[in-house]
Each structure stands twice: as C-alpha cells, then as structure tokens.
C-alpha positions in Angstrom: -11.5 41.8 64.1 -7.4 42.0 63.6 -5.3 45.1 62.5 -2.7 44.5 59.5 -0.1 47.4 60.0 2.9 48.0 57.6 5.6 50.4 59.6 7.8 52.4 57.4 8.5 49.6 54.7 10.6 49.7 51.8 10.1 47.4 48.8 11.9 46.9 45.3 12.4 44.6 42.8 16.2 43.9 42.3 16.0 44.7 38.0 13.7 47.7 38.8 15.1 51.5 38.3 13.0 52.6 41.1 11.8 50.9 44.7 8.0 50.1 44.6 7.6 51.4 48.2 9.3 53.9 50.0 8.4 54.7 53.9 4.9 53.0 53.6 3.1 53.0 57.0 -0.5 51.8 56.6 -3.3 50.3 59.0 -6.1 48.0 57.9 -8.9 46.6 59.8 -9.9 43.1 58.8 -13.7 43.7 59.0 -13.3 46.4 56.0 -14.3 45.6 52.9 -11.5 47.4 51.1 -10.8 48.2 47.8 -7.3 48.8 46.3 -6.6 51.0 43.2 -3.9 52.8 41.9 -2.2 53.1 38.1 -0.6 49.9 37.1 3.1 49.3 37.8 2.2 51.5 41.7 2.1 48.3 43.4 -0.9 46.8 43.8 -0.4 43.2 43.7 2.9 43.8 45.4 1.3 45.2 48.6 -1.0 41.6 48.6 1.9 39.7 48.2 4.0 41.8 51.1 0.4 41.2 53.4 0.6 37.3 52.5 4.3 37.2 53.2 5.2 35.9 49.9 7.3 38.9 49.8 9.3 40.1 52.3 10.4 44.0 52.8 13.6 45.1 52.4 13.2 47.6 55.4 10.8 48.1 57.9 7.8 45.5 59.0 4.6 43.7 57.9 2.6 42.6 61.1 -0.1 40.3 59.7 -1.9 39.0 62.8 -4.1 36.4 61.0 -4.0 33.8 58.4 -4.4 35.0 54.7 -5.6 33.2 51.7 -4.7 34.8 48.2 -6.7 34.6 44.8 -5.1 33.8 42.5 -3.2 31.2 43.8 -1.9 27.8 42.1 -4.1 26.3 39.3 -5.7 23.2 40.6 -5.5 20.0 38.1 -8.2 20.0 35.7 -8.9 16.3 36.5 -10.3 16.7 40.0 -13.4 16.8 41.2 -14.8 20.7 41.7 -15.9 19.9 45.2 -12.3 18.2 46.2 -10.4 21.6 44.8 -12.6 23.5 46.9 -12.4 21.8 50.1 -8.6 20.9 49.8 -8.5 24.7 49.0 -9.6 25.5 52.7 -7.8 22.8 54.4 -5.9 19.4 53.1 -9.2 17.5 54.1 -8.6 14.8 51.4 -5.0 13.9 52.4 -5.9 14.0 55.8 -8.7 11.5 55.1 -6.6 9.3 53.5 -4.4 9.4 55.9 -7.0 8.7 59.0 -8.5 5.8 56.9 -4.8 4.3 57.2 -3.8 4.7 60.1 -7.3 3.2 61.3 -6.6 0.3 59.1 -3.3 0.0 60.9 -4.9 -0.1 64.6 -1.4 -0.2 66.5 -1.3 2.0 69.5 1.3 4.4 67.4 -1.4 4.7 64.9 -4.0 5.4 66.8 -2.0 8.3 69.0 -1.6 9.8 65.3 -5.3 9.1 64.3 -6.5 11.1 67.3 -4.3 14.0 66.8 -5.0 14.1 63.2 -8.5 13.6 63.9 -8.7 16.6 66.2 -7.3 18.9 63.5 -9.6 17.6 61.0 -12.8 18.6 63.5 -11.5 21.8 64.6 -10.9 22.9 60.7 -14.9 21.8 60.1 -14.1 18.3 58.4 -17.7 17.2 58.9 -19.6 20.4 58.2 -17.4 21.5 55.2 -19.4 20.0 52.5 -22.4 21.6 53.6 -20.7 24.9 53.9 -19.3 25.0 50.6 -23.2 24.0 49.6 -24.1 27.2 51.7 -21.5 29.3 50.0 -22.1 28.2 46.4 -25.9 29.2 46.9 -25.0 32.6 48.1 -22.8 33.0 44.7 -25.7 31.6 42.8 -23.8 28.5 41.4 -25.5 25.4 40.9 -24.4 22.1 43.5 -24.1 20.0 40.4 -21.0 21.4 39.6 -19.3 20.1 42.5 -19.7 17.0 41.3 -18.0 17.9 37.7 -14.3 18.0 37.0 -13.0 21.5 37.5 -11.5 21.6 34.2 -15.2 21.3 33.1 -16.2 24.4 34.6 -16.4 27.6 32.4 -13.8 30.4 33.4 -16.2 32.3 35.4 -17.3 29.6 37.2 -13.8 28.5 38.0 -13.0 31.8 39.5 -16.1 32.1 41.4 -15.6 28.8 43.1 -12.3 29.3 43.9 -13.2 32.7 45.7 -15.9 30.6 47.7 -13.0 28.7 49.6 -11.6 31.5 50.5 -14.5 32.8 52.9 -15.0 28.9 54.3 -12.6 29.7 57.3 -13.6 32.2 59.1 -10.2 32.9 60.3 -8.6 34.0 57.5 -8.4 36.9 55.5 -8.9 36.9 51.9 -6.9 38.7 49.6 -8.1 39.2 45.8 -6.2 40.4 42.7 -8.3 41.6 39.8 -11.1 38.9 40.6 -13.3 40.1 37.9 -11.2 40.1 34.7 -12.7 37.4 31.8 -15.8 37.5 34.0 -18.9 38.6 32.2 -20.9 41.2 33.2 -23.6 38.9 34.9 -20.5 37.0 37.0 -19.5 40.3 38.0 -22.5 41.4 39.5 -23.0 38.0 41.1 -19.7 38.0 42.9 -20.0 41.7 44.0 -23.4 40.8 45.6 -21.7 37.9 47.2 -19.0 40.0 48.5 -21.3 42.8 49.8 -22.2 40.2 52.1 -19.2 39.2 53.7 -17.4 41.0 56.7 -13.9 41.6 55.5 -11.4 41.6 52.6 -8.9 42.9 50.4 -9.2 43.7 46.7 -7.5 44.6 43.7 -9.8 45.8 41.1 -10.0 48.4 38.1 -14.1 47.9 37.8 -15.8 50.7 39.0 -19.2 49.3 39.0 -17.4 46.6 40.8 -16.4 48.2 43.5 -19.1 50.4 44.0 -21.1 47.0 44.5 -18.3 45.5 46.6 -16.5 47.4 49.2 -16.9 50.0 51.8 -13.4 51.3 51.8 -10.6 52.4 49.4 -7.0 52.2 49.3 -5.7 54.8 46.8 -2.1 54.4 45.7 -1.7 57.8 44.3 1.2 59.6 42.4 2.8 60.7 45.6 0.9 59.0 48.2 -1.3 56.3 49.3 -4.6 57.1 51.4 -7.7 55.5 52.8 -10.9 56.5 52.6 -14.1 55.3 53.8 -16.9 54.3 51.4 -17.3 52.8 47.6 -15.5 53.9 44.9 -18.1 56.4 43.6 -17.7 58.2 47.1 -13.9 58.2 46.7 -14.2 59.3 43.3 -16.2 62.5 44.3 -13.9 63.5 46.9 -10.7 63.5 44.8 -12.5 65.1 42.3 -13.4 67.7 44.8 -9.6 67.6 46.3 -8.2 68.1 42.5 -10.6 70.8 41.7 -9.5 73.0 44.9 -6.0 72.3 43.6 -6.9 73.5 40.1 -8.1 76.2 41.7 -4.9 77.0 44.1 -2.7 76.2 40.9 -4.9 79.2 39.2 -4.2 81.4 41.9 -0.8 80.8 42.5 -0.3 81.4 39.0 -1.8 85.1 38.8 0.3 85.8 41.9 3.4 85.0 40.4 3.1 86.8 37.3 2.0 89.8 39.5 5.2 89.4 41.5 7.4 88.8 38.4 6.2 91.6 36.8 7.1 93.7 39.9 10.2 91.9 39.9 11.5 93.1 36.6 10.1 96.6 37.2 12.0 96.9 40.5 15.0 95.5 38.7 14.6 98.0 36.0 14.4 100.8 38.3 17.7 99.9 40.5 19.5 99.7 37.3 18.4 103.0 36.1 19.6 104.2 39.2 22.8 102.8 38.7 23.3 104.1 35.4 22.3 107.6 37.0 25.6 107.9 38.6 27.1 108.2 35.5 25.2 110.5 34.0 25.7 114.3 32.5 26.8 117.2 35.0 27.6 117.1 38.7 25.9 114.2 40.4 25.9 112.7 43.9 27.3 109.3 42.9 27.4 107.9 46.5 23.9 108.5 47.4 22.8 107.2 43.8 24.7 104.2 44.4 22.9 103.6 47.7 19.7 104.1 46.8 20.5 101.7 43.4 22.0 99.0 45.7 18.7 99.6 47.8 16.3 98.9 45.0 18.5 96.1 44.0 17.9 94.4 47.4 14.3 95.0 47.1 14.4 93.3 43.6 16.0 90.2 45.2 13.6 90.3 48.2 10.4 90.2 45.9 12.2 87.5 44.0 12.6 85.3 47.1 9.0 85.8 47.9 8.1 84.3 44.7 10.5 81.2 45.3 8.6 80.9 48.9 5.3 81.0 47.8 5.9 78.6 45.0 7.3 76.0 47.6 5.0 76.6 50.1 2.2 75.7 47.6 3.7 73.0 46.0 2.4 70.0 48.6 -1.2 71.2 47.6 -0.6 70.1 44.2 1.3 66.4 44.7 -1.7 64.2 43.6 -2.9 66.1 40.4 -2.0 63.5 37.6 -0.2 66.0 34.6 -3.0 67.6 32.3 -2.4 65.1 28.7 -4.6 63.9 26.5 -4.5 60.3 24.6 -5.3 60.6 20.8 -7.8 57.7 19.6 -8.5 58.5 16.2 -9.7 56.4 13.0 -9.4 57.6 9.2 -12.1 60.0 9.0 -15.0 58.5 6.2 -18.1 59.4 5.2 -21.4 57.8 4.4 -20.4 54.8 3.3 -20.7 51.7 5.3 -17.2 50.1 6.9 -18.5 46.5 7.8 -21.8 44.4 7.0 -22.5 41.5 8.9 -25.7 39.8 7.1 -27.7 36.6 8.5 -24.2 35.2 10.2 -24.6 31.7 12.1 -21.9 30.4 14.0 -21.3 26.8 15.3 -18.6 25.5 17.0 -18.2 21.8 18.1 -22.0 21.2 16.9 -23.0 23.9 19.6 -24.8 26.9 17.8 -23.2 29.8 19.1 -25.6 32.8 17.7 -27.9 32.3 14.7 -28.9 34.9 11.9 -26.8 37.7 13.0 -27.3 41.1 11.2 -25.5 44.9 11.6 -23.8 47.7 9.9 -20.9 49.6 11.1 -21.2 53.1 9.8 -18.3 55.6 10.6 -18.1 57.0 14.0 -20.1 54.2 15.8 -19.0 52.9 18.8 -20.3 49.5 19.0 -20.0 47.2 22.1 -20.7 43.2 21.7 -21.8 41.9 24.8 -23.1 38.8 26.4 -22.1 35.8 28.6 -19.0 34.2 28.7 -19.0 31.5 25.7 -21.5 32.8 23.8 -19.4 33.8 20.7 -17.8 37.4 21.3 -14.6 36.4 20.5 -15.5 34.3 17.5 -17.3 37.0 16.0 -14.5 39.6 16.0 -12.4 36.4 14.7 -14.4 36.0 12.0 -14.3 39.8 11.0 -10.6 40.1 11.6 -9.7 37.0 10.4 -11.5 35.1 8.0 -12.6 38.3 6.0 -9.2 39.4 4.9 -10.4 41.2 1.7 -14.1 41.3 0.5 -16.6 38.9 0.5 -15.9 35.5 2.8 -18.6 33.3 3.9 -18.9 31.8 7.3 -21.0 29.0 8.7 -24.3 30.5 7.5 -24.1 34.2 6.2 -22.0 36.9 5.1 -19.4 39.2 6.6 -18.3 41.9 4.2 -15.3 44.3 4.2 -14.6 46.8 1.3 -11.2 46.0 0.1 -9.7 49.3 1.2 -10.8 49.4 4.5 -8.4 48.8 7.1 -8.8 47.3 10.6 -6.6 47.5 13.9 -7.1 44.6 16.7 -6.6 44.6 19.8 -6.6 41.0 21.6 -7.4 39.7 25.0 -4.0 38.5 25.7 -1.1 40.9 24.4 0.6 40.2 20.9 4.3 41.3 22.4 4.9 39.8 25.9 8.7 39.2 25.4 11.6 40.7 24.0 12.6 44.4 23.8 9.8 47.1 23.0 11.8 48.8 20.9 12.8 45.8 18.5 9.0 44.8 18.2 8.4 48.7 17.1 11.1 48.3 14.4 9.7 45.2 12.8 6.0 46.7 13.2 7.2 49.8 11.5 5.9 52.0 14.3 7.3 55.5 15.3 8.8 55.0 18.5 8.5 58.8 19.7 4.8 58.6 19.5 4.5 55.1 20.9 6.9 56.6 24.1 3.9 59.7 24.4 1.2 57.4 24.4 2.5 55.2 26.8 3.2 58.4 28.6 -0.2 59.2 28.7 -1.4 56.6 30.3 1.4 56.1 33.0 3.9 54.0 32.0 7.0 55.6 32.0 10.6 55.1 32.8 13.3 53.2 30.7 10.6 50.8 29.6 12.2 50.4 25.9 15.0 49.3 27.6 13.3 46.4 29.5 12.3 43.0 28.5 8.2 43.2 28.0 8.2 39.6 30.4 9.1 42.4 33.3 6.2 44.2 32.5 2.9 43.7 34.6 0.0 42.8 33.0 -1.8 46.1 33.2 1.5 47.8 31.4 1.3 44.6 28.9 -2.5 45.7 28.0 -1.3 49.3 27.5 1.6 48.5 25.2 -1.2 46.6 23.1 -3.7 49.2 23.1 -1.0 51.8 21.8 0.3 49.1 19.1 -3.4 49.2 17.9 -3.8 52.9 18.0 -0.8 53.7 16.3 -1.2 51.2 13.5 -3.3 53.6 11.8 -7.0 52.2 10.5 -10.3 52.8 9.7 -12.1 50.4 11.9 -10.7 49.8 15.7 -11.9 45.8 17.0 -10.8 45.5 20.4 -11.6 42.4 22.6 -11.7 43.0 26.5 -9.4 46.2 25.8 -9.7 46.9 29.9 -8.2 43.7 31.3 -5.7 44.8 33.8 -6.0 48.1 32.9 -6.3 50.7 36.0 -9.0 53.1 37.0 -7.5 56.2 35.6 -6.5 54.7 32.3 -10.0 53.4 31.9 -11.4 57.0 32.4 -8.5 58.6 30.0 -9.8 56.0 27.5 -13.5 56.9 27.6 -12.7 60.6 27.7 -10.5 60.4 24.2 -13.6 57.7 23.1 -15.9 60.5 23.7 -14.1 63.5 22.2 -12.1 61.9 19.3 -15.3 59.7 18.0 -13.3 57.0 16.4 -15.2 53.8 14.9 -14.9 51.0 17.0 -16.0 47.4 17.4 -15.4 46.1 20.9 -16.1 43.6 23.6 -15.9 44.8 26.8 -17.7 43.6 30.8 -16.9 46.7 32.2 -20.7 48.3 32.2 -19.7 51.7 33.2 -17.1 51.8 30.2 -20.1 50.7 28.0 -22.8 52.5 29.2 -20.6 55.5 28.7 -18.6 54.8 25.5 -21.0 52.7 23.2 -23.4 54.1 20.4 -24.7 51.1 19.9 -24.8 47.6 22.0 -25.5 44.0 20.1 -26.2 41.7 22.8 -25.4 37.9 21.3 -27.4 36.4 24.4 -30.6 37.9 22.4 -29.4 36.5 19.2 
C-alpha cells in the first residue's frame, strides 16, 4: 500500500476571511477505509480536492503517489448507455475502440504502429475484461445487470450514484475519494453501499451518516475545532473515545475552576491584608512607619504572586480544553396545543404519470408527535409533504382520492431538500421574510456557522451551511407543525446530534422524511412506511 502525505499545508480561498488549513501535516495509508468527519465548512471537501490535485496548496507539500478518482465528478450524458458510462469512467475505452477500428481500416504502416501502441494501453487497462469486471461489481453492489443496457438518465438517482461508485473501484491502481455519496440515497441504498464499501481495501470517504460510517470505515479522520486527528476504528468507536476525552476535559475544567475560585479568594484576602498594613502607617499614636511599610510591601508582593499563579495555572490547562465545543443549546419548538389534531390524512391515494405511489393512506398528527415518513426513493414521500403543504393551504382539499384536512388556524413551517435561499445576501432574505437577524445569528452560531456570514453572498456557502440556513429559516418562522424533507442532507455529524438532543428535549410537533437510520430511530415517536401502504 502507498502513503499519502500532507506536509505543513496551508490553504485558503481568496474570498474567505480565514484560511481553511494552517500548518496541516497528515499521513494516510491507501489501504485504510478512512471516514472524514467534521463541522460544515471545516475543510472536508477541500481536503479531498487537495489530494485529488484539483486544488494546489498555498504553502507546504501534498504527496500523492497513486492515481485518485473523485466522486462526484462531471455528470455523464443522460442519453448514454449505462455500461458505456461506467466503462469510460475507468478509462476512455469507447474512444480507444473507435480509434483502433479506424486505424485498422487505414492499414498503413504509421496507422498500424499507432494501433499497436494504443492496443497495448487498452490491454493494460483491462479492455478485454472490463465488461466482466463491471458485471461482478454490480452484483456486489446488488444492482441488476439489465440496467447496464438502459440510458443512464433512466436510472434512479440512487442507482446512478451506486453505478458511478462502482467505477471508482474498477481500477485497482487508483485510490477512490468519495464526497458525501449517501445524500439522497434511501435507507436500503445506504445499507447496500455500506456493505459494498466494507469489502474494499481502501478509500477516503466524507459522510455524515453515522450508521453508514460504522458499517463502511475502519479509520476516522476528524477535523476538530482546534486540531485534526486520526483514530483507528469506526464512528461509534471514535465517538466513545471523544466522549471519554471530553468528559475528562469537563472534569478538568471543573477542577481548575474550583482551584481558581480558591486562589482568587486567597488573593483578595492577601490584598486586603496588604492594604490594611499600608493604612496602619497612618494610624493614631506613635508607629514605626518603616517597619509597617516593609511588611505591607511584602504582603502586596505575596498578593501579586498569587495572581500570577492563577494566570499560570489557567494557561497551563488551556491545552486540555481545546476540542470541547462551547455548550450552547439549540431550541426547536412549535406552538403548544392540547388534545386537537393538527393534521388528518384519510384514505389518500396518489398516482403520478399513471403509477400509483401509495394507496389508501390514513394517519393523524397530534401535538408533540414526531412522525417519520420512510420508504425507498420514488415511493412518494416528498409528494405527500407537497400535498400537505401545497394543496392544503387552508381547510379541506381533495387529492387524487381521499382527504387531507388541516384546521385553518394550524400553521406549517416547511424545510426543503434543496434550500430555498441559495443566492444573495442573507440579511436581505431575512428582512424580506420578516425574521429577526439577532435570533437567526444565534441559531446559526449554535450550529457552527459563524463569522461575517451576513455580509457574504449565499452562493459562497457550502451545501451544509446552506442547509443549516434553511433549517434556521423554518425554525424561526413560528408554526404549529414542522414539515421537513430530508433535513440532514449535507449537515455535519455534530449538528445532527445537536438537533437530535433539541428535538428530544423540546418535543415539537414534527412530520419529516429522513434516510439517516440513527436519527429516525432516536427521534421518531412513530414511523409511516410508504412501501408498506
């Protein structure tokens, strides 16, 4: 196996106020199945692009002794046959075959010489075995072989993702780099992809799905608040180690604070005694002012020494507290209501393009419930939310068959798969929506989006930061019922855990679609599986 080395790397984007990396040194073995985690905006995608040589460091060295392949890459033409898309993602086999046919037709000596050279490259890259290799990898990914003859655009989004990831592993000499491959994959697709990756020998993977990381990786590279560290094991093992370390930091902080309080009390008492000795020089009656002055100076010197001890101890312990995230709570609330039903769906049947998505669906939403809508891609989850939010603006509206009823006084706040605000200044969007900028800033800060973000164009935000903006928009709209469509897409692990804790603590009323199994299992009070309807 080879070793990827980053040596004292510095990198920053021209428009960004702070560099992404300062003095980054890192060693990665290409035999490891390494998961990369960290807050949105901390450089996970940038790290992959540096290793892929798509970006050049401002200082330092990036040594990559292997060929790298990056997902996602350029989108293939939807009209092309899927087999050709996968083959040509490995090497330009189709172009080579056309060229070799043309050279054979020419049959001249220069043409035959070029043919021989090109044929050697074709054989070295596995041109005669590539179709069999693709069939083998598709079977391992649990994709049917018949989809290879279909146009790439006819595949579902999950099938396209898995087919393209298969192409990453068809060249044994290359090292795959994957940037959030699970977004928009349904739960079954994530489990299949995780099982597939668990059987591979090495890759670098950015993901925020904890269950997926547990299944797929054997090392975790964490971009923390103040350092970058590499741990052997999966996500749960990394989390347990970090929790143990943070608990140690909390105990250390408490011990330091008790020590500081005791020293400050002693310093104040010593200072008061020193000041008292100084006042004694001017008391009534005959006094030895020289003696008292010397004693007062000694007391004052002792007070200064205690203060220096406090500062020195605090400085010595600061290194132990560097990775703890500042404790700030996220608030996720909806209007408190009792007894009444906020939403009723009765015998609902919906068909799109002649295909029935779900039939005879009935459920109610009561205050305080957190209902997850699950099912494979294409089963109608987003369509159901659209019906509830769009075609049922006030009172009763009939869908294809059945009824969706929401009382006129019940308000909704919608969160979308794709953020509503993606361009322009955030401050202007807030003003247009009538949202309080101070509260919005506080919510974003809790989720790790800090700095002068209100002065930046939203087009410069990462996908995770845009998603957090959309979450905050829905949270601050004020509503009786939150309706979220895949709220965790692109959102980092720490923010997912913050959101979980807030939902469990504040108990808002929530109807949501999400493929993150760990999140659904922790948060949902009830699950509606559209595949079973």
